[in-house]
PDB file of N, CA, C and O in Angstrom:
ATOM      1  N   MET A   1     -33.593 -29.430 -30.849  1.00  0.00           N
ATOM      2  CA  MET A   1     -33.305 -28.304 -30.437  1.00  0.00           C
ATOM      3  C   MET A   1     -31.571 -28.343 -29.340  1.00  0.00           C
ATOM      4  O   MET A   1     -31.109 -29.333 -28.773  1.00  0.00           O
ATOM      5  N   ILE A   2     -30.996 -26.965 -29.367  1.00  0.00           N
ATOM      6  CA  ILE A   2     -30.254 -26.930 -28.936  1.00  0.00           C
ATOM      7  C   ILE A   2     -30.293 -25.450 -28.123  1.00  0.00           C
ATOM      8  O   ILE A   2     -31.038 -24.471 -28.165  1.00  0.00           O
ATOM      9  N   SER A   3     -28.943 -25.864 -27.272  1.00  0.00           N
ATOM     10  CA  SER A   3     -28.911 -25.076 -26.084  1.00  0.00           C
ATOM     11  C   SER A   3     -28.587 -22.738 -26.594  1.00  0.00           C
ATOM     12  O   SER A   3     -28.371 -22.356 -27.744  1.00  0.00           O
ATOM     13  N   HIS A   4     -28.617 -22.409 -26.172  1.00  0.00           N
ATOM     14  CA  HIS A   4     -28.238 -21.835 -26.470  1.00  0.00           C
ATOM     15  C   HIS A   4     -26.291 -21.130 -26.529  1.00  0.00           C
ATOM     16  O   HIS A   4     -25.662 -20.393 -27.289  1.00  0.00           O
ATOM     17  N   SER A   5     -25.938 -22.033 -25.039  1.00  0.00           N
ATOM     18  CA  SER A   5     -24.852 -22.346 -24.748  1.00  0.00           C
ATOM     19  C   SER A   5     -23.569 -23.320 -25.279  1.00  0.00           C
ATOM     20  O   SER A   5     -22.417 -23.445 -24.864  1.00  0.00           O
ATOM     21  N   LEU A   6     -24.486 -24.096 -26.650  1.00  0.00           N
ATOM     22  CA  LEU A   6     -24.514 -25.116 -26.990  1.00  0.00           C
ATOM     23  C   LEU A   6     -24.589 -25.049 -28.808  1.00  0.00           C
ATOM     24  O   LEU A   6     -24.546 -26.053 -29.519  1.00  0.00           O
ATOM     25  N   ARG A   7     -24.729 -23.358 -29.410  1.00  0.00           N
ATOM     26  CA  ARG A   7     -25.045 -22.814 -30.665  1.00  0.00           C
ATOM     27  C   ARG A   7     -24.188 -23.565 -31.775  1.00  0.00           C
ATOM     28  O   ARG A   7     -24.723 -24.328 -32.579  1.00  0.00           O
ATOM     29  N   HIS A   8     -22.868 -23.309 -31.767  1.00  0.00           N
ATOM     30  CA  HIS A   8     -21.835 -23.068 -31.905  1.00  0.00           C
ATOM     31  C   HIS A   8     -21.958 -25.026 -32.443  1.00  0.00           C
ATOM     32  O   HIS A   8     -21.614 -25.426 -33.555  1.00  0.00           O
ATOM     33  N   LEU A   9     -22.478 -25.866 -31.402  1.00  0.00           N
ATOM     34  CA  LEU A   9     -22.197 -27.335 -32.267  1.00  0.00           C
ATOM     35  C   LEU A   9     -23.779 -27.450 -33.239  1.00  0.00           C
ATOM     36  O   LEU A   9     -24.442 -28.448 -33.519  1.00  0.00           O
ATOM     37  N   GLY A  10     -23.930 -26.477 -33.462  1.00  0.00           N
ATOM     38  CA  GLY A  10     -25.027 -26.049 -34.208  1.00  0.00           C
ATOM     39  C   GLY A  10     -25.221 -25.462 -35.179  1.00  0.00           C
ATOM     40  O   GLY A  10     -26.365 -25.278 -35.596  1.00  0.00           O
ATOM     41  N   SER A  11     -23.849 -24.893 -35.958  1.00  0.00           N
ATOM     42  CA  SER A  11     -23.191 -24.088 -37.082  1.00  0.00           C
ATOM     43  C   SER A  11     -23.437 -26.001 -37.952  1.00  0.00           C
ATOM     44  O   SER A  11     -23.482 -27.186 -37.621  1.00  0.00           O
ATOM     45  N   ALA A  12     -23.545 -24.922 -39.456  1.00  0.00           N
ATOM     46  CA  ALA A  12     -23.677 -25.778 -41.016  1.00  0.00           C
ATOM     47  C   ALA A  12     -23.346 -26.639 -41.090  1.00  0.00           C
ATOM     48  O   ALA A  12     -23.859 -27.716 -41.395  1.00  0.00           O
ATOM     49  N   ALA A  13     -22.032 -26.221 -40.715  1.00  0.00           N
ATOM     50  CA  ALA A  13     -20.248 -27.574 -41.314  1.00  0.00           C
ATOM     51  C   ALA A  13     -20.703 -28.694 -39.649  1.00  0.00           C
ATOM     52  O   ALA A  13     -20.711 -29.910 -39.842  1.00  0.00           O
ATOM     53  N   CYS A  14     -21.064 -28.143 -38.053  1.00  0.00           N
ATOM     54  CA  CYS A  14     -20.922 -29.634 -37.749  1.00  0.00           C
ATOM     55  C   CYS A  14     -22.659 -30.751 -38.802  1.00  0.00           C
ATOM     56  O   CYS A  14     -22.881 -31.855 -39.298  1.00  0.00           O
ATOM     57  N   VAL A  15     -23.433 -29.289 -38.531  1.00  0.00           N
ATOM     58  CA  VAL A  15     -24.741 -30.775 -38.742  1.00  0.00           C
ATOM     59  C   VAL A  15     -23.986 -30.944 -39.942  1.00  0.00           C
ATOM     60  O   VAL A  15     -24.119 -32.168 -39.918  1.00  0.00           O
ATOM     61  N   ASP A  16     -23.189 -30.721 -41.148  1.00  0.00           N
ATOM     62  CA  ASP A  16     -23.076 -31.406 -42.254  1.00  0.00           C
ATOM     63  C   ASP A  16     -22.820 -32.385 -41.815  1.00  0.00           C
ATOM     64  O   ASP A  16     -23.498 -33.337 -42.202  1.00  0.00           O
ATOM     65  N   ARG A  17     -21.607 -32.670 -40.690  1.00  0.00           N
ATOM     66  CA  ARG A  17     -20.740 -33.376 -40.648  1.00  0.00           C
ATOM     67  C   ARG A  17     -21.098 -34.870 -40.384  1.00  0.00           C
ATOM     68  O   ARG A  17     -20.698 -35.896 -40.935  1.00  0.00           O
ATOM     69  N   LEU A  18     -22.389 -34.573 -38.891  1.00  0.00           N
ATOM     70  CA  LEU A  18     -23.196 -34.909 -38.625  1.00  0.00           C
ATOM     71  C   LEU A  18     -24.507 -35.850 -39.227  1.00  0.00           C
ATOM     72  O   LEU A  18     -25.066 -36.870 -38.825  1.00  0.00           O
ATOM     73  N   ARG A  19     -24.641 -35.174 -40.114  1.00  0.00           N
ATOM     74  CA  ARG A  19     -25.792 -35.966 -40.954  1.00  0.00           C
ATOM     75  C   ARG A  19     -25.454 -37.161 -41.997  1.00  0.00           C
ATOM     76  O   ARG A  19     -26.059 -38.138 -42.439  1.00  0.00           O
ATOM     77  N   GLU A  20     -24.117 -36.550 -42.170  1.00  0.00           N
ATOM     78  CA  GLU A  20     -22.739 -37.252 -43.203  1.00  0.00           C
ATOM     79  C   GLU A  20     -23.333 -38.570 -42.691  1.00  0.00           C
ATOM     80  O   GLU A  20     -24.137 -39.372 -43.165  1.00  0.00           O
ATOM     81  N   ALA A  21     -22.435 -38.474 -41.211  1.00  0.00           N
ATOM     82  CA  ALA A  21     -21.213 -40.110 -40.648  1.00  0.00           C
ATOM     83  C   ALA A  21     -22.885 -40.425 -40.102  1.00  0.00           C
ATOM     84  O   ALA A  21     -22.823 -41.605 -39.759  1.00  0.00           O
ATOM     85  N   ILE A  22     -24.537 -39.880 -39.823  1.00  0.00           N
ATOM     86  CA  ILE A  22     -25.284 -40.705 -39.605  1.00  0.00           C
ATOM     87  C   ILE A  22     -25.359 -41.885 -40.732  1.00  0.00           C
ATOM     88  O   ILE A  22     -24.978 -43.056 -40.741  1.00  0.00           O
ATOM     89  N   SER A  23     -26.230 -40.786 -41.972  1.00  0.00           N
ATOM     90  CA  SER A  23     -26.321 -41.182 -42.839  1.00  0.00           C
ATOM     91  C   SER A  23     -25.561 -42.918 -43.204  1.00  0.00           C
ATOM     92  O   SER A  23     -26.020 -44.028 -43.473  1.00  0.00           O
ATOM     93  N   ASP A  24     -24.008 -42.245 -42.994  1.00  0.00           N
ATOM     94  CA  ASP A  24     -23.911 -43.278 -43.845  1.00  0.00           C
ATOM     95  C   ASP A  24     -22.924 -44.821 -42.479  1.00  0.00           C
ATOM     96  O   ASP A  24     -21.955 -45.570 -42.610  1.00  0.00           O
ATOM     97  N   GLN A  25     -23.696 -44.615 -41.625  1.00  0.00           N
ATOM     98  CA  GLN A  25     -23.698 -45.296 -40.733  1.00  0.00           C
ATOM     99  C   GLN A  25     -25.150 -45.967 -40.688  1.00  0.00           C
ATOM    100  O   GLN A  25     -25.038 -46.814 -39.801  1.00  0.00           O
ATOM    101  N   ILE A  26     -26.659 -46.035 -41.265  1.00  0.00           N
ATOM    102  CA  ILE A  26     -27.870 -46.822 -41.621  1.00  0.00           C
ATOM    103  C   ILE A  26     -27.766 -46.407 -42.193  1.00  0.00           C
ATOM    104  O   ILE A  26     -28.595 -45.508 -42.048  1.00  0.00           O
ATOM    105  N   GLY A  27     -26.767 -46.071 -43.857  1.00  0.00           N
ATOM    106  CA  GLY A  27     -26.825 -46.637 -45.513  1.00  0.00           C
ATOM    107  C   GLY A  27     -28.143 -46.024 -46.240  1.00  0.00           C
ATOM    108  O   GLY A  27     -28.437 -46.335 -47.394  1.00  0.00           O
ATOM    109  N   SER A  28     -29.075 -44.926 -45.278  1.00  0.00           N
ATOM    110  CA  SER A  28     -29.723 -44.116 -46.080  1.00  0.00           C
ATOM    111  C   SER A  28     -29.534 -42.584 -46.010  1.00  0.00           C
ATOM    112  O   SER A  28     -28.990 -42.273 -44.950  1.00  0.00           O
ATOM    113  N   PRO A  29     -29.801 -41.570 -46.777  1.00  0.00           N
ATOM    114  CA  PRO A  29     -29.349 -39.748 -46.198  1.00  0.00           C
ATOM    115  C   PRO A  29     -31.368 -39.334 -45.362  1.00  0.00           C
ATOM    116  O   PRO A  29     -32.585 -39.462 -45.497  1.00  0.00           O
ATOM    117  N   ILE A  30     -30.469 -38.915 -44.710  1.00  0.00           N
ATOM    118  CA  ILE A  30     -30.923 -39.110 -43.793  1.00  0.00           C
ATOM    119  C   ILE A  30     -31.222 -36.738 -43.157  1.00  0.00           C
ATOM    120  O   ILE A  30     -30.108 -36.338 -42.821  1.00  0.00           O
ATOM    121  N   MET A  31     -32.033 -35.851 -43.056  1.00  0.00           N
ATOM    122  CA  MET A  31     -32.031 -35.146 -42.149  1.00  0.00           C
ATOM    123  C   MET A  31     -31.506 -34.700 -41.662  1.00  0.00           C
ATOM    124  O   MET A  31     -30.374 -35.159 -41.817  1.00  0.00           O
ATOM    125  N   ILE A  32     -31.509 -33.653 -40.776  1.00  0.00           N
ATOM    126  CA  ILE A  32     -31.098 -33.358 -39.664  1.00  0.00           C
ATOM    127  C   ILE A  32     -31.600 -30.803 -39.925  1.00  0.00           C
ATOM    128  O   ILE A  32     -31.200 -29.840 -40.580  1.00  0.00           O
ATOM    129  N   GLN A  33     -32.519 -31.109 -38.968  1.00  0.00           N
ATOM    130  CA  GLN A  33     -32.091 -29.731 -38.629  1.00  0.00           C
ATOM    131  C   GLN A  33     -32.477 -29.557 -36.378  1.00  0.00           C
ATOM    132  O   GLN A  33     -33.033 -30.160 -35.460  1.00  0.00           O
ATOM    133  N   VAL A  34     -31.796 -28.493 -36.621  1.00  0.00           N
ATOM    134  CA  VAL A  34     -31.211 -27.572 -35.138  1.00  0.00           C
ATOM    135  C   VAL A  34     -32.612 -26.086 -35.124  1.00  0.00           C
ATOM    136  O   VAL A  34     -32.914 -25.115 -35.817  1.00  0.00           O
ATOM    137  N   LEU A  35     -33.013 -26.679 -34.035  1.00  0.00           N
ATOM    138  CA  LEU A  35     -33.680 -25.551 -33.610  1.00  0.00           C
ATOM    139  C   LEU A  35     -33.385 -24.647 -31.639  1.00  0.00           C
ATOM    140  O   LEU A  35     -33.438 -25.230 -30.556  1.00  0.00           O
ATOM    141  N   ASP A  36     -33.099 -23.121 -31.908  1.00  0.00           N
ATOM    142  CA  ASP A  36     -32.862 -22.882 -30.845  1.00  0.00           C
ATOM    143  C   ASP A  36     -33.675 -22.997 -29.539  1.00  0.00           C
ATOM    144  O   ASP A  36     -34.858 -22.676 -29.650  1.00  0.00           O
ATOM    145  N   ALA A  37     -33.183 -23.464 -28.111  1.00  0.00           N
ATOM    146  CA  ALA A  37     -34.547 -23.819 -27.126  1.00  0.00           C
ATOM    147  C   ALA A  37     -33.739 -22.651 -25.705  1.00  0.00           C
ATOM    148  O   ALA A  37     -32.577 -22.244 -25.738  1.00  0.00           O
ATOM    149  N   ASP A  38     -34.474 -22.436 -24.910  1.00  0.00           N
ATOM    150  CA  ASP A  38     -33.253 -21.626 -24.195  1.00  0.00           C
ATOM    151  C   ASP A  38     -33.039 -22.629 -23.283  1.00  0.00           C
ATOM    152  O   ASP A  38     -33.875 -23.483 -23.582  1.00  0.00           O
ATOM    153  N   ASP A  39     -32.304 -23.083 -22.195  1.00  0.00           N
ATOM    154  CA  ASP A  39     -32.275 -23.319 -21.242  1.00  0.00           C
ATOM    155  C   ASP A  39     -32.369 -23.717 -20.772  1.00  0.00           C
ATOM    156  O   ASP A  39     -32.261 -24.909 -20.484  1.00  0.00           O
ATOM    157  N   HIS A  40     -32.755 -22.513 -20.265  1.00  0.00           N
ATOM    158  CA  HIS A  40     -33.950 -23.642 -19.136  1.00  0.00           C
ATOM    159  C   HIS A  40     -35.575 -24.722 -19.452  1.00  0.00           C
ATOM    160  O   HIS A  40     -36.430 -25.193 -18.703  1.00  0.00           O
ATOM    161  N   ASP A  41     -35.364 -24.734 -20.839  1.00  0.00           N
ATOM    162  CA  ASP A  41     -36.450 -26.143 -21.112  1.00  0.00           C
ATOM    163  C   ASP A  41     -36.293 -26.840 -22.227  1.00  0.00           C
ATOM    164  O   ASP A  41     -37.097 -27.210 -23.082  1.00  0.00           O
ATOM    165  N   LEU A  42     -34.582 -27.034 -22.042  1.00  0.00           N
ATOM    166  CA  LEU A  42     -33.736 -28.083 -22.396  1.00  0.00           C
ATOM    167  C   LEU A  42     -33.695 -29.421 -21.608  1.00  0.00           C
ATOM    168  O   LEU A  42     -32.809 -29.537 -20.762  1.00  0.00           O
ATOM    169  N   ASN A  43     -34.489 -30.351 -21.786  1.00  0.00           N
ATOM    170  CA  ASN A  43     -33.363 -31.224 -20.883  1.00  0.00           C
ATOM    171  C   ASN A  43     -32.109 -32.324 -21.487  1.00  0.00           C
ATOM    172  O   ASN A  43     -31.799 -33.514 -21.527  1.00  0.00           O
ATOM    173  N   THR A  44     -31.963 -31.865 -21.628  1.00  0.00           N
ATOM    174  CA  THR A  44     -30.297 -32.741 -22.439  1.00  0.00           C
ATOM    175  C   THR A  44     -30.398 -34.125 -20.845  1.00  0.00           C
ATOM    176  O   THR A  44     -31.115 -34.402 -19.884  1.00  0.00           O
ATOM    177  N   VAL A  45     -29.641 -34.391 -21.255  1.00  0.00           N
ATOM    178  CA  VAL A  45     -28.470 -35.811 -20.991  1.00  0.00           C
ATOM    179  C   VAL A  45     -27.347 -35.299 -19.755  1.00  0.00           C
ATOM    180  O   VAL A  45     -26.648 -36.129 -19.173  1.00  0.00           O
ATOM    181  N   ALA A  46     -27.283 -33.844 -19.451  1.00  0.00           N
ATOM    182  CA  ALA A  46     -26.001 -33.809 -18.399  1.00  0.00           C
ATOM    183  C   ALA A  46     -26.819 -32.456 -17.774  1.00  0.00           C
ATOM    184  O   ALA A  46     -26.365 -31.916 -16.765  1.00  0.00           O
ATOM    185  N   SER A  47     -28.175 -31.882 -18.493  1.00  0.00           N
ATOM    186  CA  SER A  47     -28.689 -31.249 -16.976  1.00  0.00           C
ATOM    187  C   SER A  47     -29.923 -32.679 -16.336  1.00  0.00           C
ATOM    188  O   SER A  47     -31.141 -32.839 -16.254  1.00  0.00           O
ATOM    189  N   LEU A  48     -29.519 -32.926 -16.231  1.00  0.00           N
ATOM    190  CA  LEU A  48     -30.629 -34.364 -16.546  1.00  0.00           C
ATOM    191  C   LEU A  48     -29.261 -35.121 -15.498  1.00  0.00           C
ATOM    192  O   LEU A  48     -29.461 -34.903 -14.303  1.00  0.00           O
ATOM    193  N   GLN A  49     -28.671 -35.494 -15.631  1.00  0.00           N
ATOM    194  CA  GLN A  49     -26.878 -35.968 -14.598  1.00  0.00           C
ATOM    195  C   GLN A  49     -27.005 -34.894 -13.978  1.00  0.00           C
ATOM    196  O   GLN A  49     -28.192 -34.750 -13.685  1.00  0.00           O
ATOM    197  N   GLU A  50     -26.346 -34.010 -13.606  1.00  0.00           N
ATOM    198  CA  GLU A  50     -26.867 -32.668 -12.699  1.00  0.00           C
ATOM    199  C   GLU A  50     -28.290 -33.320 -11.927  1.00  0.00           C
ATOM    200  O   GLU A  50     -28.064 -34.218 -11.116  1.00  0.00           O
ATOM    201  N   GLN A  51     -29.332 -33.030 -12.079  1.00  0.00           N
ATOM    202  CA  GLN A  51     -30.869 -32.780 -11.622  1.00  0.00           C
ATOM    203  C   GLN A  51     -30.237 -34.135 -10.064  1.00  0.00           C
ATOM    204  O   GLN A  51     -30.004 -34.045  -8.859  1.00  0.00           O
ATOM    205  N   GLN A  52     -30.209 -35.572 -11.466  1.00  0.00           N
ATOM    206  CA  GLN A  52     -29.966 -36.689 -10.712  1.00  0.00           C
ATOM    207  C   GLN A  52     -29.502 -36.017  -9.109  1.00  0.00           C
ATOM    208  O   GLN A  52     -30.137 -35.858  -8.067  1.00  0.00           O
ATOM    209  N   LEU A  53     -27.900 -35.692  -9.566  1.00  0.00           N
ATOM    210  CA  LEU A  53     -27.237 -35.723  -8.310  1.00  0.00           C
ATOM    211  C   LEU A  53     -27.424 -34.823  -7.657  1.00  0.00           C
ATOM    212  O   LEU A  53     -26.803 -34.608  -6.617  1.00  0.00           O
ATOM    213  N   ARG A  54     -28.449 -33.993  -8.187  1.00  0.00           N
ATOM    214  CA  ARG A  54     -28.489 -32.294  -6.460  1.00  0.00           C
ATOM    215  C   ARG A  54     -29.479 -33.375  -5.654  1.00  0.00           C
ATOM    216  O   ARG A  54     -29.567 -33.387  -4.426  1.00  0.00           O
ATOM    217  N   SER A  55     -30.300 -34.390  -6.646  1.00  0.00           N
ATOM    218  CA  SER A  55     -31.395 -34.453  -5.849  1.00  0.00           C
ATOM    219  C   SER A  55     -30.175 -35.356  -4.811  1.00  0.00           C
ATOM    220  O   SER A  55     -29.220 -34.859  -4.214  1.00  0.00           O
ATOM    221  N   LYS A  56     -30.600 -36.831  -4.852  1.00  0.00           N
ATOM    222  CA  LYS A  56     -28.531 -37.211  -4.621  1.00  0.00           C
ATOM    223  C   LYS A  56     -28.428 -36.716  -2.828  1.00  0.00           C
ATOM    224  O   LYS A  56     -28.834 -37.199  -1.771  1.00  0.00           O
ATOM    225  N   MET A  57     -27.531 -35.310  -3.296  1.00  0.00           N
ATOM    226  CA  MET A  57     -27.464 -35.318  -2.781  1.00  0.00           C
ATOM    227  C   MET A  57     -28.272 -33.856  -1.642  1.00  0.00           C
ATOM    228  O   MET A  57     -27.550 -33.190  -0.901  1.00  0.00           O
ATOM    229  N   THR A  58     -29.880 -33.601  -1.745  1.00  0.00           N
ATOM    230  CA  THR A  58     -30.410 -33.562  -0.535  1.00  0.00           C
ATOM    231  C   THR A  58     -30.885 -34.671  -0.126  1.00  0.00           C
ATOM    232  O   THR A  58     -31.893 -34.356   0.507  1.00  0.00           O
ATOM    233  N   ASP A  59     -30.727 -36.191  -0.095  1.00  0.00           N
ATOM    234  CA  ASP A  59     -31.376 -37.185  -0.131  1.00  0.00           C
ATOM    235  C   ASP A  59     -29.825 -37.266   1.061  1.00  0.00           C
ATOM    236  O   ASP A  59     -29.998 -37.291   2.280  1.00  0.00           O
ATOM    237  N   ALA A  60     -28.447 -37.296   0.452  1.00  0.00           N
ATOM    238  CA  ALA A  60     -27.879 -37.783   1.352  1.00  0.00           C
ATOM    239  C   ALA A  60     -28.186 -36.578   2.835  1.00  0.00           C
ATOM    240  O   ALA A  60     -28.638 -36.711   3.972  1.00  0.00           O
ATOM    241  N   GLU A  61     -27.648 -35.441   2.019  1.00  0.00           N
ATOM    242  CA  GLU A  61     -28.510 -34.090   3.189  1.00  0.00           C
ATOM    243  C   GLU A  61     -28.516 -34.737   4.155  1.00  0.00           C
ATOM    244  O   GLU A  61     -27.553 -34.781   4.920  1.00  0.00           O
ATOM    245  N   VAL A  62     -30.071 -35.654   4.406  1.00  0.00           N
ATOM    246  CA  VAL A  62     -31.616 -35.116   5.128  1.00  0.00           C
ATOM    247  C   VAL A  62     -30.995 -36.945   5.730  1.00  0.00           C
ATOM    248  O   VAL A  62     -31.391 -37.431   6.789  1.00  0.00           O
ATOM    249  N   ALA A  63     -30.386 -37.392   5.143  1.00  0.00           N
ATOM    250  CA  ALA A  63     -30.524 -39.142   5.668  1.00  0.00           C
ATOM    251  C   ALA A  63     -28.737 -38.762   7.107  1.00  0.00           C
ATOM    252  O   ALA A  63     -28.327 -39.526   7.980  1.00  0.00           O
ATOM    253  N   ILE A  64     -28.297 -37.623   6.795  1.00  0.00           N
ATOM    254  CA  ILE A  64     -27.054 -37.546   7.907  1.00  0.00           C
ATOM    255  C   ILE A  64     -28.082 -36.634   8.749  1.00  0.00           C
ATOM    256  O   ILE A  64     -28.227 -37.099   9.880  1.00  0.00           O
ATOM    257  N   ASP A  65     -28.819 -35.494   8.523  1.00  0.00           N
ATOM    258  CA  ASP A  65     -29.559 -34.438   9.653  1.00  0.00           C
ATOM    259  C   ASP A  65     -30.181 -35.719  10.329  1.00  0.00           C
ATOM    260  O   ASP A  65     -30.294 -35.831  11.549  1.00  0.00           O
ATOM    261  N   LYS A  66     -30.585 -36.705   9.388  1.00  0.00           N
ATOM    262  CA  LYS A  66     -31.844 -38.300  10.329  1.00  0.00           C
ATOM    263  C   LYS A  66     -31.075 -38.848  11.133  1.00  0.00           C
ATOM    264  O   LYS A  66     -31.490 -39.115  12.260  1.00  0.00           O
ATOM    265  N   ASP A  67     -29.528 -39.204  10.682  1.00  0.00           N
ATOM    266  CA  ASP A  67     -28.952 -40.589  11.677  1.00  0.00           C
ATOM    267  C   ASP A  67     -29.031 -39.677  13.332  1.00  0.00           C
ATOM    268  O   ASP A  67     -28.655 -38.585  13.759  1.00  0.00           O
ATOM    269  N   PRO A  68     -29.733 -40.852  13.853  1.00  0.00           N
ATOM    270  CA  PRO A  68     -29.240 -40.551  15.525  1.00  0.00           C
ATOM    271  C   PRO A  68     -27.881 -40.624  15.804  1.00  0.00           C
ATOM    272  O   PRO A  68     -27.905 -41.051  16.958  1.00  0.00           O
ATOM    273  N   THR A  69     -27.171 -40.541  15.623  1.00  0.00           N
ATOM    274  CA  THR A  69     -25.232 -40.405  15.835  1.00  0.00           C
ATOM    275  C   THR A  69     -24.771 -39.584  15.487  1.00  0.00           C
ATOM    276  O   THR A  69     -23.668 -39.049  15.607  1.00  0.00           O
ATOM    277  N   VAL A  70     -25.925 -39.366  14.845  1.00  0.00           N
ATOM    278  CA  VAL A  70     -25.201 -37.789  14.131  1.00  0.00           C
ATOM    279  C   VAL A  70     -26.091 -36.376  14.920  1.00  0.00           C
ATOM    280  O   VAL A  70     -25.963 -35.158  14.792  1.00  0.00           O
ATOM    281  N   LYS A  71     -26.961 -37.192  15.712  1.00  0.00           N
ATOM    282  CA  LYS A  71     -28.096 -36.264  16.298  1.00  0.00           C
ATOM    283  C   LYS A  71     -27.560 -36.305  17.097  1.00  0.00           C
ATOM    284  O   LYS A  71     -27.261 -35.141  17.363  1.00  0.00           O
ATOM    285  N   ALA A  72     -27.095 -37.039  17.893  1.00  0.00           N
ATOM    286  CA  ALA A  72     -26.100 -37.365  19.028  1.00  0.00           C
ATOM    287  C   ALA A  72     -25.175 -36.151  19.870  1.00  0.00           C
ATOM    288  O   ALA A  72     -25.136 -35.403  20.846  1.00  0.00           O
ATOM    289  N   LEU A  73     -24.397 -36.676  18.487  1.00  0.00           N
ATOM    290  CA  LEU A  73     -22.510 -36.209  19.149  1.00  0.00           C
ATOM    291  C   LEU A  73     -22.877 -34.743  17.959  1.00  0.00           C
ATOM    292  O   LEU A  73     -21.934 -34.354  17.271  1.00  0.00           O
ATOM    293  N   LYS A  74     -24.076 -34.126  17.833  1.00  0.00           N
ATOM    294  CA  LYS A  74     -24.640 -32.881  17.706  1.00  0.00           C
ATOM    295  C   LYS A  74     -24.940 -32.081  19.279  1.00  0.00           C
ATOM    296  O   LYS A  74     -24.666 -31.022  19.844  1.00  0.00           O
ATOM    297  N   GLU A  75     -25.532 -33.094  19.481  1.00  0.00           N
ATOM    298  CA  GLU A  75     -26.564 -32.343  20.853  1.00  0.00           C
ATOM    299  C   GLU A  75     -25.418 -32.927  22.244  1.00  0.00           C
ATOM    300  O   GLU A  75     -25.448 -32.277  23.289  1.00  0.00           O
ATOM    301  N   SER A  76     -24.790 -33.734  22.175  1.00  0.00           N
ATOM    302  CA  SER A  76     -23.563 -34.243  23.070  1.00  0.00           C
ATOM    303  C   SER A  76     -21.909 -33.049  23.438  1.00  0.00           C
ATOM    304  O   SER A  76     -21.565 -32.462  24.464  1.00  0.00           O
ATOM    305  N   MET A  77     -21.236 -33.141  21.970  1.00  0.00           N
ATOM    306  CA  MET A  77     -20.637 -32.690  22.007  1.00  0.00           C
ATOM    307  C   MET A  77     -19.722 -31.584  21.136  1.00  0.00           C
ATOM    308  O   MET A  77     -18.540 -31.416  20.836  1.00  0.00           O
ATOM    309  N   GLY A  78     -21.451 -30.726  20.852  1.00  0.00           N
ATOM    310  CA  GLY A  78     -21.780 -29.429  19.597  1.00  0.00           C
ATOM    311  C   GLY A  78     -21.090 -30.093  18.556  1.00  0.00           C
ATOM    312  O   GLY A  78     -20.447 -29.266  17.909  1.00  0.00           O
ATOM    313  N   ALA A  79     -20.922 -31.560  18.012  1.00  0.00           N
ATOM    314  CA  ALA A  79     -20.263 -31.931  17.203  1.00  0.00           C
ATOM    315  C   ALA A  79     -20.643 -30.821  16.067  1.00  0.00           C
ATOM    316  O   ALA A  79     -21.713 -30.272  16.333  1.00  0.00           O
ATOM    317  N   LYS A  80     -19.890 -30.250  14.592  1.00  0.00           N
ATOM    318  CA  LYS A  80     -20.565 -29.943  13.061  1.00  0.00           C
ATOM    319  C   LYS A  80     -20.065 -30.515  11.948  1.00  0.00           C
ATOM    320  O   LYS A  80     -18.948 -30.852  11.554  1.00  0.00           O
ATOM    321  N   LEU A  81     -21.194 -30.543  11.529  1.00  0.00           N
ATOM    322  CA  LEU A  81     -20.786 -31.493  10.114  1.00  0.00           C
ATOM    323  C   LEU A  81     -20.010 -30.696   8.810  1.00  0.00           C
ATOM    324  O   LEU A  81     -20.479 -29.569   8.652  1.00  0.00           O
ATOM    325  N   VAL A  82     -19.291 -30.928   8.171  1.00  0.00           N
ATOM    326  CA  VAL A  82     -18.678 -29.935   6.873  1.00  0.00           C
ATOM    327  C   VAL A  82     -19.203 -29.887   5.934  1.00  0.00           C
ATOM    328  O   VAL A  82     -18.882 -30.617   4.996  1.00  0.00           O
ATOM    329  N   GLU A  83     -20.387 -28.838   5.844  1.00  0.00           N
ATOM    330  CA  GLU A  83     -21.565 -29.340   4.593  1.00  0.00           C
ATOM    331  C   GLU A  83     -21.146 -29.255   3.286  1.00  0.00           C
ATOM    332  O   GLU A  83     -22.041 -29.051   2.466  1.00  0.00           O
ATOM    333  N   ASP A  84     -19.670 -29.388   2.748  1.00  0.00           N
ATOM    334  CA  ASP A  84     -18.362 -29.434   1.679  1.00  0.00           C
ATOM    335  C   ASP A  84     -18.653 -31.363   1.313  1.00  0.00           C
ATOM    336  O   ASP A  84     -18.625 -31.807   0.165  1.00  0.00           O
ATOM    337  N   SER A  85     -18.866 -32.087   2.345  1.00  0.00           N
ATOM    338  CA  SER A  85     -18.008 -33.371   3.012  1.00  0.00           C
ATOM    339  C   SER A  85     -19.239 -34.424   2.979  1.00  0.00           C
ATOM    340  O   SER A  85     -19.111 -35.621   3.239  1.00  0.00           O
ATOM    341  N   ILE A  86     -20.421 -33.806   2.626  1.00  0.00           N
ATOM    342  CA  ILE A  86     -21.260 -34.502   2.739  1.00  0.00           C
ATOM    343  C   ILE A  86     -21.230 -35.437   0.732  1.00  0.00           C
ATOM    344  O   ILE A  86     -21.269 -34.516  -0.084  1.00  0.00           O
ATOM    345  N   GLN A  87     -21.183 -36.693   0.073  1.00  0.00           N
ATOM    346  CA  GLN A  87     -21.190 -37.420  -0.858  1.00  0.00           C
ATOM    347  C   GLN A  87     -21.863 -38.279  -0.087  1.00  0.00           C
ATOM    348  O   GLN A  87     -21.782 -38.797   1.027  1.00  0.00           O
ATOM    349  N   PRO A  88     -23.287 -38.257  -2.028  1.00  0.00           N
ATOM    350  CA  PRO A  88     -23.876 -39.584  -2.012  1.00  0.00           C
ATOM    351  C   PRO A  88     -23.452 -40.878  -1.780  1.00  0.00           C
ATOM    352  O   PRO A  88     -22.236 -40.938  -1.593  1.00  0.00           O
ATOM    353  N   LEU A  89     -24.201 -42.237  -1.714  1.00  0.00           N
ATOM    354  CA  LEU A  89     -23.115 -43.398  -0.967  1.00  0.00           C
ATOM    355  C   LEU A  89     -23.942 -42.852  -2.968  1.00  0.00           C
ATOM    356  O   LEU A  89     -24.955 -42.245  -3.317  1.00  0.00           O
ATOM    357  N   GLN A  90     -22.196 -43.847  -4.092  1.00  0.00           N
ATOM    358  CA  GLN A  90     -22.649 -44.132  -5.884  1.00  0.00           C
ATOM    359  C   GLN A  90     -23.282 -45.458  -5.818  1.00  0.00           C
ATOM    360  O   GLN A  90     -23.718 -45.986  -6.841  1.00  0.00           O
TER     361      GLN A  90
END
């Protein structure tokens, strides 16, 4: 299945080159069928990585918000978090 935004990669020429390259690598002919999919229904590597990053960001934001030192700084000194500066640990 191919997302609408990547449909140009499913052109006949691209699919033929892909089919030939895979067939050459495995040593026997293959067939490739490209199906259209709605973007929100398709789990691509990129969309899964984006979901994981969003989940890590949410976890990082929650951890910082619950941190006792951060809470104390907010309460005693009026500190504020710069939301764009929060990064999950790698």
